[in-house]
C-alpha positions as CSV (number, residue, x, y, z in Angstrom):
1,X,-18.2,-6.4,-59.9
2,X,-15.0,-4.6,-58.8
3,X,-13.6,-2.4,-61.6
4,X,-10.4,-0.3,-61.9
5,X,-10.4,3.4,-61.3
6,X,-7.1,5.3,-61.1
7,X,-8.4,7.9,-58.7
8,X,-9.0,5.3,-56.1
9,X,-5.6,3.6,-56.5
10,X,-7.0,0.3,-57.5
11,X,-10.3,-1.5,-57.8
12,X,-13.6,0.0,-56.7
13,X,-17.1,-1.1,-56.1
14,X,-19.8,1.3,-57.2
15,X,-23.4,1.5,-56.1
16,X,-26.1,3.9,-57.3
17,X,-29.7,4.4,-56.4
18,X,-32.5,6.9,-56.7
19,X,-33.4,9.3,-54.0
20,X,-37.2,9.5,-53.8
21,X,-39.6,11.9,-52.1
22,X,-40.4,10.7,-48.5
23,X,-38.1,7.7,-49.0
24,X,-41.0,5.9,-50.5
25,X,-40.5,3.3,-53.3
26,X,-43.2,5.1,-55.3
27,X,-42.1,8.6,-54.3
28,X,-41.2,11.2,-56.9
29,X,-37.5,10.9,-58.0
30,X,-35.5,13.8,-56.5
31,X,-32.1,12.7,-57.6
32,X,-29.5,9.9,-57.5
33,X,-27.0,8.8,-54.9
34,X,-23.7,7.2,-55.9
35,X,-21.3,5.4,-53.6
36,X,-17.7,4.5,-54.4
37,X,-15.9,2.0,-52.1
38,X,-12.3,1.0,-52.4
39,X,-12.8,-2.8,-53.1
40,X,-9.3,-4.0,-52.0
41,X,-9.6,-2.3,-48.6
42,X,-13.2,-3.5,-48.1
43,X,-12.6,-7.1,-49.2
44,X,-9.3,-7.6,-47.5
45,X,-10.7,-6.3,-44.2
46,X,-13.3,-9.1,-44.5
47,X,-11.1,-12.0,-45.7
48,X,-7.9,-11.2,-43.7
49,X,-9.4,-10.0,-40.4
50,X,-12.1,-12.6,-39.8
51,X,-11.3,-13.8,-36.2
52,X,-9.8,-17.3,-36.4
53,X,-7.3,-19.1,-34.2
54,X,-3.8,-19.8,-35.7
55,X,-4.7,-23.4,-36.3
56,X,-8.0,-22.5,-37.9
57,X,-6.5,-19.9,-40.2
58,X,-4.0,-22.4,-41.6
59,X,-6.8,-24.7,-42.8
60,X,-9.4,-22.1,-43.6
61,X,-10.5,-20.1,-46.7
62,X,-12.5,-17.0,-45.9
63,X,-14.6,-16.0,-48.9
64,X,-16.9,-13.4,-50.2
65,X,-19.3,-14.9,-52.7
66,X,-22.4,-13.7,-54.5
67,X,-25.8,-15.4,-54.6
68,X,-24.7,-17.7,-57.4
69,X,-21.5,-18.7,-55.6
70,X,-19.1,-16.7,-57.7
71,X,-16.0,-16.0,-55.6
72,X,-15.7,-12.2,-55.4
73,X,-12.7,-12.4,-53.2
74,X,-11.1,-14.8,-50.7
75,X,-8.1,-15.3,-48.4
76,X,-6.5,-17.7,-51.0
77,X,-6.1,-14.9,-53.5
78,X,-8.3,-16.5,-56.1
79,X,-10.6,-13.6,-56.7
80,X,-13.1,-14.2,-59.6
81,X,-11.4,-17.6,-60.3
82,X,-13.6,-20.1,-58.4
83,X,-17.3,-20.8,-57.7
84,X,-18.7,-22.2,-54.5
85,X,-21.2,-24.9,-55.6
86,X,-22.7,-27.6,-53.5
87,X,-26.1,-29.2,-52.9
88,X,-28.1,-27.0,-50.6
89,X,-26.1,-23.8,-51.2
90,X,-29.2,-21.8,-52.2
91,X,-31.1,-23.0,-49.2
92,X,-28.2,-22.2,-46.9
93,X,-27.8,-18.7,-48.3
94,X,-31.5,-18.0,-47.5
95,X,-30.9,-18.7,-43.8
96,X,-30.5,-15.8,-41.3
97,X,-27.1,-14.3,-40.9
98,X,-24.5,-16.4,-39.1
99,X,-26.5,-19.7,-39.7
100,X,-24.0,-22.4,-38.9
101,X,-23.6,-25.4,-41.2
102,X,-20.8,-27.8,-40.3
103,X,-21.7,-30.7,-42.6
104,X,-18.7,-32.2,-44.5
105,X,-18.7,-31.8,-48.3
106,X,-16.0,-34.2,-49.4
107,X,-12.6,-33.1,-48.0
108,X,-14.0,-29.6,-47.2
109,X,-16.5,-28.5,-44.5
110,X,-18.4,-25.2,-44.8
111,X,-17.6,-24.1,-41.3
112,X,-19.9,-21.0,-41.3
113,X,-21.9,-19.1,-43.8
114,X,-23.4,-15.7,-43.1
115,X,-25.0,-13.0,-45.1
116,X,-22.9,-9.8,-45.3
117,X,-23.7,-7.2,-42.8
118,X,-25.9,-4.9,-44.8
119,X,-27.7,-1.7,-44.1
120,X,-31.5,-2.2,-44.0
121,X,-32.1,-0.1,-47.1
122,X,-30.4,-2.4,-49.6
123,X,-29.1,-5.9,-50.2
124,X,-26.0,-7.0,-52.0
125,X,-26.8,-10.8,-52.0
126,X,-23.3,-11.5,-50.8
127,X,-22.3,-14.1,-48.3
128,X,-19.1,-14.7,-46.3
129,X,-18.6,-18.5,-46.0
130,X,-15.5,-20.0,-44.3
131,X,-14.3,-23.2,-45.9
132,X,-12.2,-25.5,-43.8
133,X,-10.1,-28.6,-44.7
134,X,-11.2,-31.6,-42.6
């Protein structure tokens, strides 16, 4: 969850993990690694720079959601205010990255859903769906 940190001039996202001998899960703990990311810069890069045509952008909502569908950020500016919930969401989120799903869901279609690009060493459980008005 993004939190405020004055030294980063806004919200930050923090990760921490153990550093283990030989990089093994059961290796002896050697230390800890902490990562601090400027949330606003990271999230806005995703939701504002997703390549869409002019007509698509006007009827689309680019989102970052967690595995439960909580809206972590979106192009509509409704960060942490909405939840993406529909039948089949969990099954869709288990699909490989960039799995298309264009089925209408009422007046909205989930145009695309993809897992966040993640290093192979950890998973955030985040997804970047694009919702479009039909």
